[in-house]
C-alpha positions in Angstrom: 192.0 116.9 82.7 191.3 118.3 85.7 192.0 120.7 88.5 190.9 121.5 92.3 189.5 124.4 93.0 189.4 126.0 96.2 186.3 126.8 97.4 184.4 130.7 97.8 181.5 131.2 99.8 179.5 133.0 97.2 179.9 133.7 92.7 177.2 136.5 91.4 176.0 135.0 88.4 173.4 136.9 86.7 171.8 139.2 88.8 171.7 137.6 93.1 171.8 133.9 91.6 174.9 132.2 94.3 177.0 129.8 93.4 178.3 127.8 96.3 181.9 126.8 94.3 182.6 122.9 96.2 185.8 122.0 97.0 186.3 118.7 93.9 187.9 118.6 90.2 186.4 121.2 87.8 186.7 119.5 84.4 189.0 121.8 82.6 188.4 122.5 78.7 184.8 120.2 78.5 182.9 121.3 76.2 181.1 119.2 72.8 181.8 121.0 70.0 177.9 120.7 68.9 176.4 123.9 67.9 173.6 122.2 69.0 174.1 121.3 72.2 175.0 124.8 74.2 173.8 123.7 77.3 174.0 127.0 79.6 174.3 128.7 77.2 174.0 132.1 79.2 175.7 136.3 79.5 176.0 136.8 75.3 178.0 139.5 74.4 177.4 141.6 71.4 180.6 142.5 69.3 180.9 146.2 69.1 180.0 145.9 65.5 176.6 144.4 65.8 177.7 141.5 64.0 178.2 138.2 66.6 178.4 137.4 69.9 180.1 136.1 72.9 178.6 133.8 75.8 179.3 131.1 78.2 178.8 127.4 77.1 178.1 124.9 80.5 177.7 121.2 81.2 174.9 120.9 83.2 171.8 118.7 84.1 168.3 120.1 83.1 168.0 119.8 87.1 170.9 122.2 87.8 169.6 124.6 85.4 166.1 125.5 86.6 167.5 126.3 90.6 169.8 128.7 92.3 172.3 126.0 92.6 174.9 125.0 90.3 177.6 122.7 90.9 180.9 123.1 91.2 181.8 120.3 88.3 180.7 122.6 86.0 182.8 123.5 82.7 182.6 126.6 80.9 184.2 128.0 77.6 183.5 131.0 75.9 181.8 130.6 72.5 181.6 133.2 69.4 178.5 132.6 66.8 177.2 135.6 64.3 173.9 136.2 65.4 172.1 134.2 63.3 173.1 131.3 64.5 175.7 130.8 62.1 179.5 129.6 62.6 179.8 128.7 66.1 183.0 128.9 67.3 185.0 127.7 70.4 187.3 129.9 72.4 188.6 128.6 75.0 191.2 126.2 74.5 191.2 122.6 75.1 193.0 122.3 79.0 192.3 125.7 79.9 189.5 127.0 82.0 186.6 127.0 82.9 185.9 130.3 81.5 183.1 132.6 81.9 181.3 135.7 81.9 183.0 137.5 78.8 182.9 141.2 78.4 184.0 142.8 75.3 186.1 145.4 74.8 185.5 149.2 73.0 187.5 148.0 69.8 186.2 144.6 69.8 190.1 143.1 70.1 189.7 142.0 73.1 187.9 139.4 75.3 187.8 140.1 79.4 186.5 137.0 81.6 186.6 134.8 84.6 189.1 131.4 84.9 189.4 129.2 87.8 192.5 127.7 85.7 194.9 127.5 88.5 191.7 126.7 90.9 190.6 129.8 92.0 188.0 132.9 90.1 190.0 136.0 88.6 190.0 138.1 85.8 192.1 137.3 82.8 192.1 138.5 79.2 192.5 137.7 76.4 192.4 138.2 71.9 188.8 137.9 70.9 190.1 134.8 68.7 191.3 133.1 71.3 194.2 133.2 71.9 196.9 135.3 73.7 195.5 134.6 77.3 197.0 136.4 80.0 196.1 136.5 83.8 195.6 140.0 85.6 194.1 139.6 89.0 196.1 136.7 91.2 193.6 137.0 94.4 192.7 133.9 95.9 189.5 135.8 96.8 186.1 135.1 93.6 187.1 138.0 91.1 183.4 137.6 88.9 181.3 139.9 86.1 184.1 141.8 84.8 183.0 144.9 82.6 185.4 147.0 80.3 185.1 150.8 80.8 184.4 152.2 77.4 187.6 154.0 77.2 189.4 150.4 76.9 192.4 151.1 79.2 190.4 149.5 82.5 188.1 146.4 83.5 185.1 146.7 86.7 184.4 143.7 88.5 183.2 142.4 91.7 186.0 140.9 94.0 185.5 139.8 97.9 189.2 140.7 98.8 187.8 143.3 101.0 185.6 140.5 103.5 182.7 141.3 101.4 181.3 141.4 97.1 182.7 145.4 96.6 183.2 146.7 93.0 187.2 147.0 91.5 188.9 148.7 88.8 191.3 147.9 86.8 194.1 148.6 84.4 194.7 146.6 81.1 198.0 146.2 82.0 197.6 144.5 86.0 198.2 147.9 87.7 196.4 150.4 89.4 193.9 147.9 91.2 191.2 150.2 93.4 188.4 149.2 95.3 185.4 151.1 93.9 183.0 150.1 96.5 183.4 149.7 100.1 179.9 149.9 101.5 178.6 147.1 104.2 176.4 146.2 101.3 177.1 142.9 99.2 177.5 144.5 95.4 177.2 142.4 91.9 177.1 142.6 88.3 178.8 145.9 87.8 178.7 148.0 84.1 179.1 151.4 82.7 177.2 153.3 80.2 178.0 153.8 77.2 179.9 157.2 77.7 181.2 156.0 80.5 179.8 158.5 82.8 177.5 156.1 84.7 178.4 152.5 87.1 175.3 150.2 87.2 175.5 147.7 89.7 172.8 145.5 92.2 173.8 146.0 95.5 171.4 144.7 98.7 172.4 148.6 100.8 168.6 149.0 101.1 167.2 146.4 104.0 168.5 143.9 102.7 166.8 143.9 99.4 168.8 143.5 95.9 168.5 146.6 93.9 169.9 148.1 90.5 171.8 151.6 91.8 174.1 153.8 89.9 176.6 156.3 90.6 179.4 158.5 89.1 181.9 156.5 87.6 184.8 158.2 89.5 182.3 157.9 93.0 179.5 159.8 94.6 176.4 160.8 92.9 174.9 157.4 94.6 170.9 157.0 93.2 169.1 153.8 93.5 166.8 152.8 90.3 164.9 149.7 91.5 163.0 149.7 94.8 160.7 146.6 96.8 158.3 147.5 98.7 159.1 145.5 101.8 162.0 144.6 103.7 163.3 141.5 102.8 161.6 140.6 99.8 162.2 137.4 98.1 162.8 139.5 94.9 166.1 140.3 93.4 167.5 142.4 90.7 170.4 142.1 89.1 172.9 142.6 85.8 172.1 145.6 84.8 173.0 146.4 81.0 172.4 150.3 79.5 170.5 151.6 76.4 173.2 153.1 74.1 171.7 156.7 74.1 171.6 155.9 78.6 168.2 156.4 78.8 167.0 153.1 79.7 168.4 149.7 81.7 167.3 146.7 81.6 167.6 143.9 84.1 166.7 140.9 85.7 164.8 140.5 88.4 164.5 136.8 90.7 160.3 136.0 91.7 160.3 132.9 91.2 161.7 133.0 87.9 164.2 135.1 86.2 162.3 137.2 84.1 163.9 140.6 82.0 162.9 143.9 83.3 163.6 147.5 82.4 163.9 150.9 84.2 164.4 154.5 82.3 167.5 156.1 83.7 165.7 157.9 86.8 164.0 155.2 88.3 160.7 156.3 86.2 159.0 153.5 84.2 159.8 149.9 85.6 158.1 147.4 83.2 158.6 143.4 82.4 159.6 142.6 79.3 159.2 138.8 79.6 157.0 136.7 80.9 155.8 132.6 81.8 157.1 129.9 83.9 160.5 129.9 82.0 164.0 131.6 82.9 165.0 134.9 81.2 167.9 137.2 82.3 171.6 138.5 81.2 169.8 140.9 79.1 172.5 143.2 76.5 171.3 146.2 74.1 172.9 145.4 70.3 175.7 148.5 69.8 172.2 150.4 67.3 169.8 149.2 70.5 167.5 147.2 67.8 167.6 144.3 69.8 168.0 142.7 73.0 170.1 138.9 73.2 169.6 137.2 76.5 169.2 133.6 77.6 166.3 131.8 78.1 165.0 128.2 79.3 162.1 128.3 77.0 163.6 125.6 75.3 164.4 123.5 77.9 168.0 124.3 77.9 169.2 127.3 78.7 170.4 129.5 75.0 170.9 132.6 73.8 168.1 134.3 71.9 167.3 137.2 70.7 164.5 140.0 70.8 163.5 143.6 70.2 163.5 145.9 72.9 160.4 145.8 74.0 160.5 142.3 74.5 159.0 140.8 71.2 160.0 138.8 68.3 162.0 136.2 70.2 164.3 134.2 68.2 166.5 131.6 69.7 170.3 132.1 68.1 172.1 128.5 69.6 170.6 125.2 69.8 168.0 124.5 67.4 
């Protein structure tokens, strides 16, 4: 089953990675169903009780996985799996999607995600078992990377409907659409601290460098957490995720490869957690802060992994 998708200018995948979506056909509802073939297992997020992970599965070639270009022919589906790698379950129904960027509601009952089901990329919501799909946004501009407000009543996301990539928020019932940023820069990959007081995101407002920024959830008090030494740096930061106590922020940095870094919320203590020639990204603290879910290409494909918060003890969750 296939459907046409409208070309878009950019898609924030992970940090500042650009996706040029071609106006071809998307293979809707694809997926192998084999838990050992989770190709492009990306964007893992924990269930609130920490026992399960939700992630996006894509079908792609190995060469696509180690470049900054992703084919518009990729198919996406949302999956759920136990943190020990057991009981993989596909949640995107056959013939629906493609679906990407899952985000779990604070009570664990709902998933927000991005779907290209109707030929454009919009915010959707479904029950955590995959039932009850419904569309929240309907703009022809690309909407990406949704994240729940910890109050469970609204969702923040990135949209180009204002002419460039800005942060927007919408209520769970589809009302109250609100633009949160209107900078001349591009913003990407928003997420809240667990208390809902602070909104973290990536922005290229400082000398065209993508860095991690924070602002109060209601707007104002803008502060920069990471900073490059020179303008126009080839290094790019994105995908911030705060520890449960809000003291530490994990993020991914592009320097020829994606690697996971951390920084304190006061912008001190910058440290790299992963190394090597393979890509590592999409970091997400567990609800108790004792482990970090992430994706890595170290096995030859993007797979979902876990590690300790200091970057040690990596163990694979999807694939073998």
